[in-house]
Rosetta silent file (secondary structure, phi, psi, omega in degrees, C-alpha in Angstrom):
SEQUENCE: MIVKEEFLSRLRKIFDLNLYEVKVWTALLSRGTSTAGELSNISDVPRSRTYDILESLEKKGFIIMKLGKPIKFVALKPEEVVERVKKNLIRNAKEKAERLEELKGDEVLEELSTLFTKGIKFVEPSDLSGSLRGRQNLYNHLDMMVNSAEKTVTIVTTAEGLNRKIEILVPSLEKCKKRGVKIRIAAPINSNNIKIAREFKKVAEVRNAEKIKARFAIIDSNQIMFMLLDDEKFHSNYDTGVWINTEFFASALEQMFELAWKEMKPVK
SCORE:     score description
SCORE:     0.000 S_00000001
   1 L     0.000  124.483 -179.718   28.213   17.759  -13.924 S_00000001
   2 L   -96.389  124.050  179.308   27.740   14.022  -14.526 S_00000001
   3 L  -111.493  131.638 -177.405   25.136   12.334  -12.347 S_00000001
   4 L   -64.378  143.774 -179.652   25.024    8.553  -12.150 S_00000001
   5 H   -60.259  -36.352 -179.979   21.971    6.844  -13.618 S_00000001
   6 H   -62.139  -40.646  178.979   21.477    4.891  -10.391 S_00000001
   7 H   -67.346  -41.980  177.792   21.230    8.141   -8.410 S_00000001
   8 H   -61.671  -39.703  179.531   18.786    9.624  -10.914 S_00000001
   9 H   -63.512  -40.852  178.316   16.669    6.490  -10.681 S_00000001
  10 H   -63.778  -42.860  179.797   16.514    6.770   -6.881 S_00000001
  11 H   -63.039  -38.740  179.636   15.501   10.431   -7.094 S_00000001
  12 H   -60.120  -44.363 -178.932   12.732    9.583   -9.561 S_00000001
  13 H   -69.464  -42.509 -176.994   11.228    7.052   -7.169 S_00000001
  14 H   -66.916  -44.327 -173.666   11.611    9.206   -4.064 S_00000001
  15 H  -103.481    2.094  177.713   10.218   12.412   -5.549 S_00000001
  16 L    58.080   52.392  179.282    7.903   10.904   -8.196 S_00000001
  17 L  -113.481  156.942  172.783    9.577   12.690  -11.119 S_00000001
  18 L   -86.474  176.109 -173.612   10.069   11.637  -14.730 S_00000001
  19 H   -63.119  -44.126  179.632   13.533   11.288  -16.267 S_00000001
  20 H   -63.692  -40.682 -179.879   13.624   14.748  -17.862 S_00000001
  21 H   -61.680  -45.062 -177.088   12.451   16.414  -14.655 S_00000001
  22 H   -70.902  -31.532  176.786   15.113   14.776  -12.528 S_00000001
  23 H   -67.473  -45.707 -179.750   17.845   15.572  -15.087 S_00000001
  24 H   -66.830  -40.928 -178.922   16.914   19.255  -15.261 S_00000001
  25 H   -62.716  -47.914  179.995   16.517   19.530  -11.482 S_00000001
  26 H   -66.381  -32.773  176.578   19.936   18.026  -10.716 S_00000001
  27 H   -63.772  -42.254  179.827   21.494   20.202  -13.426 S_00000001
  28 H   -68.457  -37.394  177.620   20.009   23.305  -11.788 S_00000001
  29 H   -60.604  -34.869 -178.702   21.163   22.155   -8.351 S_00000001
  30 H   -74.234  -19.010 -178.660   24.714   21.965   -9.714 S_00000001
  31 H  -106.414  -27.590 -176.860   24.494   25.549  -11.008 S_00000001
  32 L    87.062  -59.028  177.497   22.289   27.253   -8.423 S_00000001
  33 E  -136.958  137.800 -177.698   20.904   29.677  -11.017 S_00000001
  34 E  -163.264  163.475  175.410   20.648   29.096  -14.736 S_00000001
  35 E   -91.914  166.700  179.774   18.686   29.762  -17.925 S_00000001
  36 H   -62.723  -39.735 -179.955   16.574   27.186  -19.733 S_00000001
  37 H   -63.129  -44.708  179.408   19.083   27.026  -22.581 S_00000001
  38 H   -62.488  -41.501 -178.744   22.011   26.365  -20.265 S_00000001
  39 H   -66.636  -33.992  177.924   20.064   23.670  -18.435 S_00000001
  40 H   -62.680  -43.073 -179.776   19.162   22.017  -21.723 S_00000001
  41 H   -67.753  -41.882 -176.516   22.834   21.736  -22.624 S_00000001
  42 H   -70.232  -43.059 -173.002   23.918   20.507  -19.192 S_00000001
  43 H   -86.908  -12.421 -176.990   21.122   17.979  -18.701 S_00000001
  44 L    64.454   34.286  175.336   20.977   16.723  -22.290 S_00000001
  45 L  -103.141  134.197 -179.354   17.236   17.388  -22.343 S_00000001
  46 L   -51.992  136.089 -178.423   15.796   18.691  -25.658 S_00000001
  47 H   -58.432  -33.481 -178.752   15.433   22.486  -25.607 S_00000001
  48 H   -65.391  -21.169 -179.257   11.837   22.150  -26.851 S_00000001
  49 H  -101.110  -16.754 -170.970   10.965   20.278  -23.647 S_00000001
  50 H   -61.574  -42.742 -179.421   13.064   22.222  -21.142 S_00000001
  51 H   -63.499  -41.883  178.103   10.590   25.073  -20.538 S_00000001
  52 H   -62.406  -40.702 -179.701    7.744   22.632  -19.939 S_00000001
  53 H   -65.407  -43.905  179.788    9.915   20.657  -17.536 S_00000001
  54 H   -64.667  -38.251  176.781   10.954   23.781  -15.640 S_00000001
  55 H   -63.361  -40.959  178.266    7.326   24.910  -15.386 S_00000001
  56 H   -64.268  -43.284  178.835    6.405   21.502  -13.992 S_00000001
  57 H   -64.533  -34.749  178.355    9.230   21.624  -11.441 S_00000001
  58 H   -66.837  -42.914  179.583    8.149   25.086  -10.372 S_00000001
  59 H   -64.147  -33.297 -178.171    4.553   23.943   -9.781 S_00000001
  60 L   -82.783   -5.792  175.823    5.794   20.998   -7.763 S_00000001
  61 L    90.305   19.558 -177.930    7.898   23.241   -5.532 S_00000001
  62 L   -90.663  -28.942 -175.922   11.389   22.229   -6.655 S_00000001
  63 E  -142.661  170.806  172.256   12.531   25.549   -8.137 S_00000001
  64 E  -130.068  153.711 -179.048   11.529   29.207   -8.462 S_00000001
  65 E   -96.098  134.360  178.019   11.551   31.494  -11.489 S_00000001
  66 E  -104.097  113.721 -176.806   13.613   34.682  -11.417 S_00000001
  67 L   -67.705  147.330  179.746   12.016   37.369  -13.545 S_00000001
  68 L   145.893 -175.919  178.160   14.210   39.305  -15.968 S_00000001
  69 L  -124.733  120.307   -7.237   15.825   38.953  -19.361 S_00000001
  70 L   -72.655  160.960  177.630   16.761   36.277  -19.932 S_00000001
  71 L   -67.508  131.690  178.418   14.477   34.410  -17.522 S_00000001
  72 E  -118.154  159.019 -179.701   16.509   32.448  -15.006 S_00000001
  73 E  -121.097  139.925 -174.381   15.598   29.642  -12.665 S_00000001
  74 E  -115.751  131.954  177.900   16.824   29.293   -9.103 S_00000001
  75 E   -79.257  144.298  175.469   17.351   26.025   -7.241 S_00000001
  76 L   -97.490  158.681  176.552   15.980   25.671   -3.716 S_00000001
  77 L   -60.258  137.469  179.700   17.783   23.956   -0.866 S_00000001
  78 H   -52.901  -37.144  178.902   17.102   20.200   -0.975 S_00000001
  79 H   -62.399  -38.997  178.657   15.817   20.360    2.620 S_00000001
  80 H   -68.539  -37.995  178.811   13.273   23.004    1.573 S_00000001
  81 H   -61.963  -43.937  179.663   12.272   20.896   -1.435 S_00000001
  82 H   -58.061  -45.901 -179.720   11.610   17.899    0.798 S_00000001
  83 H   -64.518  -41.587  179.536    9.320   19.959    3.035 S_00000001
  84 H   -63.912  -46.194 -179.544    7.484   21.479    0.053 S_00000001
  85 H   -62.706  -41.411  179.851    6.978   18.109   -1.628 S_00000001
  86 H   -62.306  -43.853  179.084    5.784   16.567    1.628 S_00000001
  87 H   -64.509  -40.316  178.595    3.238   19.343    2.162 S_00000001
  88 H   -63.836  -41.152  179.260    2.006   19.036   -1.418 S_00000001
  89 H   -63.216  -43.655  179.745    1.594   15.269   -1.063 S_00000001
  90 H   -63.598  -43.754 -179.668   -0.364   15.660    2.168 S_00000001
  91 H   -64.983  -45.399 -179.931   -2.597   18.332    0.645 S_00000001
  92 H   -64.273  -40.845  179.005   -3.222   16.347   -2.544 S_00000001
  93 H   -64.065  -39.515  178.976   -3.925   13.161   -0.594 S_00000001
  94 H   -64.371  -43.010  179.880   -6.384   15.024    1.627 S_00000001
  95 H   -63.710  -42.359  179.510   -8.179   16.495   -1.390 S_00000001
  96 H   -66.591  -39.870  179.162   -8.438   13.086   -3.080 S_00000001
  97 H   -63.820  -39.446  179.021   -9.660   11.458    0.126 S_00000001
  98 H   -65.852  -39.308  178.412  -12.341   14.133    0.496 S_00000001
  99 H   -64.680  -40.462  178.576  -13.480   13.609   -3.101 S_00000001
 100 H   -67.957  -35.524  178.404  -13.729    9.869   -2.523 S_00000001
 101 H   -65.080  -37.116 -179.992  -15.618   10.441    0.734 S_00000001
 102 H   -66.519  -22.514 -179.362  -18.137   12.593   -1.120 S_00000001
 103 H   -66.942  -20.742 -175.413  -18.822    9.659   -3.470 S_00000001
 104 H   -57.846  -35.585  179.854  -20.565    7.747   -0.675 S_00000001
 105 H  -108.802   15.592 -175.169  -23.776    9.668   -1.194 S_00000001
 106 L   -95.662  151.620 -179.866  -23.274   10.424   -4.852 S_00000001
 107 H   -66.844  -22.588  178.128  -25.225    8.963   -7.770 S_00000001
 108 H   -61.397  -44.520  179.602  -21.929    7.977   -9.409 S_00000001
 109 H   -66.360  -36.733  178.318  -21.339    5.378   -6.689 S_00000001
 110 H   -62.532  -42.615  178.925  -24.921    4.158   -7.025 S_00000001
 111 H   -65.733  -41.111  178.312  -24.437    3.636  -10.756 S_00000001
 112 H   -63.318  -41.579  178.993  -21.148    1.822  -10.188 S_00000001
 113 H   -64.458  -37.935  178.141  -22.799   -0.414   -7.585 S_00000001
 114 H   -64.271  -43.854  177.882  -25.622   -1.176  -10.005 S_00000001
 115 H   -59.223  -43.486 -178.747  -23.146   -2.151  -12.709 S_00000001
 116 H   -66.993  -44.091 -178.491  -21.336   -4.440  -10.281 S_00000001
 117 H   -61.931  -42.484  178.723  -24.544   -6.026   -8.932 S_00000001
 118 H   -68.983  -40.308 -177.366  -25.828   -6.770  -12.425 S_00000001
 119 H   -68.852  -35.690 -175.112  -22.450   -7.988  -13.629 S_00000001
 120 H   -66.427  -22.645 -179.840  -21.813  -10.306  -10.667 S_00000001
 121 L   -65.529  -24.722 -176.690  -24.923  -12.322  -11.552 S_00000001
 122 L   -96.154    4.609 -177.864  -23.166  -13.580  -14.677 S_00000001
 123 L   -95.838  130.131  175.342  -19.995  -14.634  -12.865 S_00000001
 124 L   -70.671  142.223  178.985  -19.412  -18.276  -12.065 S_00000001
 125 H   -52.752  -36.105 -179.471  -18.419  -18.836   -8.396 S_00000001
 126 H   -69.112  -17.130  179.250  -15.191  -20.455   -9.586 S_00000001
 127 H   -83.699  -11.132 -178.738  -14.305  -17.245  -11.422 S_00000001
 128 L   -81.537   74.045  179.981  -14.288  -15.234   -8.205 S_00000001
 129 E  -152.726  164.433  179.185  -10.553  -15.512   -7.708 S_00000001
 130 E  -174.426  163.083  176.454   -7.453  -13.516   -8.435 S_00000001
 131 E  -108.607  149.221 -177.840   -3.756  -13.037   -7.765 S_00000001
 132 E  -129.292  140.429 -178.341   -2.277  -10.048   -5.984 S_00000001
 133 E  -125.220  135.451 -178.769    1.269   -8.718   -6.133 S_00000001
 134 L    96.100  129.813 -173.927    2.969   -6.456   -3.606 S_00000001
 135 H   -61.388  -35.649 -179.870    2.449   -6.609    0.157 S_00000001
 136 H   -64.865  -40.757  176.882    0.473   -3.377    0.293 S_00000001
 137 H   -63.819  -39.205  178.146   -2.002   -4.721   -2.281 S_00000001
 138 H   -61.298  -46.104 -177.999   -2.270   -7.957   -0.301 S_00000001
 139 H   -69.448  -35.364  177.321   -3.029   -6.097    2.908 S_00000001
 140 H   -62.384  -41.861 -179.445   -5.519   -3.780    1.227 S_00000001
 141 H   -70.804  -39.245  177.690   -7.442   -6.784   -0.085 S_00000001
 142 H   -61.804  -41.406  178.250   -7.226   -8.588    3.252 S_00000001
 143 H   -62.202  -39.716  177.933   -8.607   -5.512    4.986 S_00000001
 144 H   -63.937  -41.294  178.440  -11.512   -5.454    2.504 S_00000001
 145 H   -62.620  -44.525  179.625  -12.208   -9.131    3.206 S_00000001
 146 H   -61.896  -40.796  179.435  -12.192   -8.547    6.959 S_00000001
 147 H   -61.829  -27.782 -177.699  -14.579   -5.619    6.550 S_00000001
 148 L   -89.322   -4.300 -175.739  -17.033   -7.888    4.748 S_00000001
 149 L   -63.174  138.905  178.169  -16.937  -10.621    7.425 S_00000001
 150 L  -116.515  -26.721 -176.134  -20.273  -11.612    8.965 S_00000001
 151 L  -125.946  -53.553 -174.365  -19.437  -14.670   11.073 S_00000001
 152 E  -139.569  148.689  172.523  -15.764  -15.596   11.345 S_00000001
 153 E  -132.601  121.074  177.806  -12.271  -14.275   10.644 S_00000001
 154 E  -121.671  123.278 -178.283   -9.319  -16.646   10.863 S_00000001
 155 E  -127.314  126.674  174.458   -5.801  -15.287   10.298 S_00000001
 156 E  -118.976  126.954 -175.602   -2.570  -17.283   10.345 S_00000001
 157 L  -145.502  177.993  178.414    0.632  -15.308    9.921 S_00000001
 158 L   -88.841  174.976 -179.773    4.341  -15.187   10.736 S_00000001
 159 H   -60.842  -47.704  179.025    5.973  -13.498   13.708 S_00000001
 160 H   -71.972  -32.501  178.589    6.895  -10.405   11.684 S_00000001
 161 H   -60.910  -35.505  177.706    3.610  -10.560    9.818 S_00000001
 162 H   -62.596  -42.534  178.618    1.778  -10.080   13.115 S_00000001
 163 H   -62.070  -40.894 -176.868    3.726   -6.871   13.754 S_00000001
 164 H   -69.136  -30.257 -172.041    2.940   -5.497   10.306 S_00000001
 165 H   -81.634  -11.673 -172.587   -0.787   -6.141   10.534 S_00000001
 166 H   -58.910  -48.242 -177.209   -1.487   -4.196   13.735 S_00000001
 167 H   -74.801  -31.542 -174.236   -2.022   -0.786   12.125 S_00000001
 168 H   -78.262  -41.742 -170.108   -3.702   -2.137    9.010 S_00000001
 169 H  -101.537  -23.482 -174.748   -6.237   -4.554   10.449 S_00000001
 170 H   -55.752  -46.061  179.303   -7.127   -3.438   13.983 S_00000001
 171 H   -56.703  -42.108  179.946   -9.682   -0.765   12.931 S_00000001
 172 H   -70.988  -37.683  178.770  -11.534   -3.292   10.753 S_00000001
 173 H   -66.845  -34.663  176.906  -11.269   -6.027   13.380 S_00000001
 174 H   -62.299  -40.986  177.991  -12.739   -3.682   15.983 S_00000001
 175 H   -65.734  -39.850  178.257  -15.774   -3.168   13.745 S_00000001
 176 H   -61.253  -44.309 -178.844  -16.044   -6.934   13.253 S_00000001
 177 H   -60.621  -40.376  178.555  -15.982   -7.520   16.996 S_00000001
 178 H   -64.436  -29.117  178.918  -18.812   -5.028   17.489 S_00000001
 179 L   -83.598   -2.530  179.278  -20.836   -6.962   14.892 S_00000001
 180 L    87.527   16.343  179.505  -20.295  -10.177   16.824 S_00000001
 181 L   -74.787  135.839  177.589  -17.809  -11.726   14.399 S_00000001
 182 E   -81.920  121.964 -174.828  -15.627  -14.479   15.883 S_00000001
 183 E  -119.197  128.338  177.481  -11.970  -13.539   15.313 S_00000001
 184 E  -129.912  135.617  179.900   -8.986  -15.866   15.708 S_00000001
 185 E  -130.569  129.817  178.010   -5.337  -15.052   15.045 S_00000001
 186 E  -124.379  132.840  179.128   -2.453  -17.538   15.110 S_00000001
 187 E  -163.027  154.129  173.485    1.234  -16.647   14.820 S_00000001
 188 L   -64.012  127.397 -177.581    4.584  -17.587   16.365 S_00000001
 189 L  -105.577  129.767  177.684    4.908  -15.424   19.484 S_00000001
 190 L  -140.313 -172.494 -176.881    8.296  -14.206   20.678 S_00000001
 191 L   -66.239  -21.860 -178.433    9.841  -11.297   22.570 S_00000001
 192 L   -83.096  -16.953 -177.827    9.654   -9.089   19.465 S_00000001
 193 L  -130.821    8.515 -178.321    5.895   -9.362   18.974 S_00000001
 194 H   -62.076  -36.791  178.648    4.403  -10.252   22.371 S_00000001
 195 H   -65.544  -40.281  178.444    3.231   -6.660   22.906 S_00000001
 196 H   -65.880  -41.165  178.608    1.527   -6.653   19.509 S_00000001
 197 H   -59.233  -40.529  178.830   -0.093  -10.010   20.277 S_00000001
 198 H   -69.078  -30.599  174.502   -1.534   -8.552   23.481 S_00000001
 199 H   -66.005  -42.058  178.892   -2.869   -5.582   21.521 S_00000001
 200 H   -64.962  -26.179 -179.567   -4.643   -7.975   19.158 S_00000001
 201 L   -61.687  -19.992  179.551   -6.167   -9.722   22.188 S_00000001
 202 L   -69.141  -22.820 -177.080   -8.426   -6.698   22.613 S_00000001
 203 L  -123.658   -8.322 -174.327  -10.260   -7.650   19.415 S_00000001
 204 L  -150.323  165.281  169.947   -9.449  -11.320   18.866 S_00000001
 205 E   -88.183  123.971 -174.779   -8.482  -14.618   20.412 S_00000001
 206 E  -118.075  132.096  178.668   -4.737  -14.966   19.850 S_00000001
 207 E  -131.233  156.379 -176.516   -2.707  -18.168   20.109 S_00000001
 208 E   -86.745  110.922  179.663    0.933  -19.100   19.696 S_00000001
 209 L   -96.901   61.901 -173.954    1.489  -21.065   16.466 S_00000001
 210 L   -67.168  -21.895 -178.480    5.086  -21.956   17.277 S_00000001
 211 L  -100.318    0.962 -176.769    5.013  -25.126   15.172 S_00000001
 212 L  -119.966  133.394  173.093    3.321  -23.618   12.132 S_00000001
 213 L  -123.431   99.067 -176.742    4.807  -21.335    9.503 S_00000001
 214 L  -151.901  164.681  179.677    2.040  -20.220    7.176 S_00000001
 215 L  -142.080  100.432  177.162    0.313  -17.101    5.870 S_00000001
 216 E  -157.703  165.786  177.479   -3.383  -17.270    5.074 S_00000001
 217 E  -140.267  142.529  177.682   -6.799  -15.921    6.048 S_00000001
 218 E  -125.298  127.622 -178.586  -10.252  -17.481    5.963 S_00000001
 219 E  -117.739  122.259  175.362  -13.378  -15.320    6.049 S_00000001
 220 L    54.750   25.841  178.816  -16.831  -16.748    6.844 S_00000001
 221 L    57.465   22.740  176.136  -15.671  -20.205    5.726 S_00000001
 222 L  -138.168  -13.807  176.021  -16.064  -19.196    2.078 S_00000001
 223 E  -118.472  136.840  177.678  -13.213  -16.797    1.201 S_00000001
 224 E  -127.286  141.640  169.945   -9.531  -17.662    1.370 S_00000001
 225 E  -133.681  122.211  177.939   -6.449  -15.572    0.870 S_00000001
 226 E  -130.791  141.838 -178.632   -3.064  -17.248    1.073 S_00000001
 227 E   -91.646  139.928 -172.446    0.414  -15.863    0.491 S_00000001
 228 L   -91.714  -16.980 -172.119    2.754  -17.872   -1.712 S_00000001
 229 L  -117.768  156.841  175.552    6.143  -16.627   -0.515 S_00000001
 230 L   -77.199  117.780 -175.303    8.197  -16.665    2.669 S_00000001
 231 L   -68.600  -11.112  177.612    8.119  -13.076    3.950 S_00000001
 232 L   -85.357  -17.098 -173.664   11.609  -13.493    5.435 S_00000001
 233 L  -108.575  -15.705 -175.330   13.190  -14.283    2.063 S_00000001
 234 L  -124.199  145.587  177.369   11.428  -11.938   -0.367 S_00000001
 235 L   -65.549  149.510 -177.288   11.086   -8.172   -0.603 S_00000001
 236 H   -58.006  -30.612 -179.742    7.623   -6.788    0.116 S_00000001
 237 H   -66.449  -23.591 -178.018    7.292   -5.588   -3.494 S_00000001
 238 H  -100.374   -0.856  179.019    7.493   -9.196   -4.715 S_00000001
 239 L   -58.723  136.793 -174.625    5.126  -10.634   -2.146 S_00000001
 240 E  -133.262  140.627  179.446    2.397  -12.569   -3.935 S_00000001
 241 E  -140.887  165.464  178.731   -0.959  -13.905   -2.845 S_00000001
 242 E  -128.567  133.755  176.763   -4.054  -15.636   -4.189 S_00000001
 243 E  -113.245  133.357 -179.857   -7.668  -14.885   -3.273 S_00000001
 244 E  -136.756  136.467  172.962  -10.400  -17.450   -3.862 S_00000001
 245 E  -100.768   95.539 -175.389  -14.131  -17.435   -3.150 S_00000001
 246 L  -148.558  103.836 -178.601  -14.757  -21.136   -2.551 S_00000001
 247 H   -62.110  -38.660 -177.111  -16.940  -22.455    0.258 S_00000001
 248 H   -60.264  -53.507 -177.207  -15.840  -26.056   -0.391 S_00000001
 249 H   -72.570  -39.920 -178.679  -12.088  -25.456    0.016 S_00000001
 250 H   -61.398  -43.193  179.414  -12.426  -22.733    2.676 S_00000001
 251 H   -64.767  -41.482  179.527  -14.534  -24.978    4.905 S_00000001
 252 H   -63.641  -44.253 -179.667  -12.102  -27.877    4.509 S_00000001
 253 H   -64.768  -38.398 -179.950   -9.097  -25.686    5.347 S_00000001
 254 H   -68.503  -34.541  176.904  -10.850  -24.255    8.393 S_00000001
 255 H   -64.595  -40.320  177.245  -11.680  -27.744    9.654 S_00000001
 256 H   -67.649  -37.476  178.694   -7.998  -28.693    9.429 S_00000001
 257 H   -63.694  -35.239  179.956   -7.060  -25.448   11.159 S_00000001
 258 H   -54.887  -41.073 -179.551   -9.417  -26.334   14.030 S_00000001
 259 H   -63.851  -43.201  179.356   -7.231  -29.337   14.873 S_00000001
 260 H   -69.882  -36.464 -178.092   -4.092  -27.223   14.980 S_00000001
 261 H   -59.908  -38.343 -178.294   -5.858  -24.436   16.904 S_00000001
 262 H   -65.914  -25.363 -178.437   -6.665  -26.793   19.793 S_00000001
 263 H   -87.402  -12.533 -177.203   -2.960  -27.567   20.204 S_00000001
 264 L   -82.260  147.908  178.813   -1.885  -23.914   20.342 S_00000001
 265 E   -89.841  132.426  177.004   -1.338  -22.069   23.611 S_00000001
 266 E   -63.000  147.026  176.195   -3.366  -18.861   24.219 S_00000001
 267 L   -78.393  132.666 -178.939   -1.400  -15.641   24.556 S_00000001
 268 L  -103.718    0.000    0.000   -1.411  -14.302   28.118 S_00000001
């Protein structure tokens, strides 16, 4: 059975498999039951690697081993595989999250914090900058910035950007509001995001930036994060942003934003 490379590539991304794993798995699916030797021939995977690959697939829940001589391997229904993989991912993610949670009171975190505190003393303020690629990385960093806010949070985004940020930023913005942080959000408001805008009103002052198309955030008038690409024209994986710790530029940008903010209409 010949499987297109494009299909194999999609399976690798969806199920987080390497090339040999996905070749052996699809070969077994085409046979139902097979030996390691047969699968090696069908999949064009070296025989010396086939047993290791099959063992890996078994641990991940893709196949089962049928005892006997010779040992055979049995394919599971794809629907069953999806459920097994999903459960494994949830369990593994939970275990990793618990391990990270335990670090909060652990000496390892204290040592890491000490290293960072000592190291940051030797960093020039102008060096506190960086570029970020991929929308998820951008949002993770933005969420971290919001969490560190002490006085003000200013966010300017697009209409669709407002919709995307609701789940990511609201928990952090709620904490900011409790700390007395002043939060302002500006975005073009339309029928597709008016409900989201009203949700944000619970934690921030929201205004309609119908004449502005921009994507940036200013934290405490000293940190800036701005996105370089139009989110309507580029895939989220290619989204790119720049973070800078600069009181001089951040303050200037916020002063200019103040002028535009006065012209915007509050969301009702």
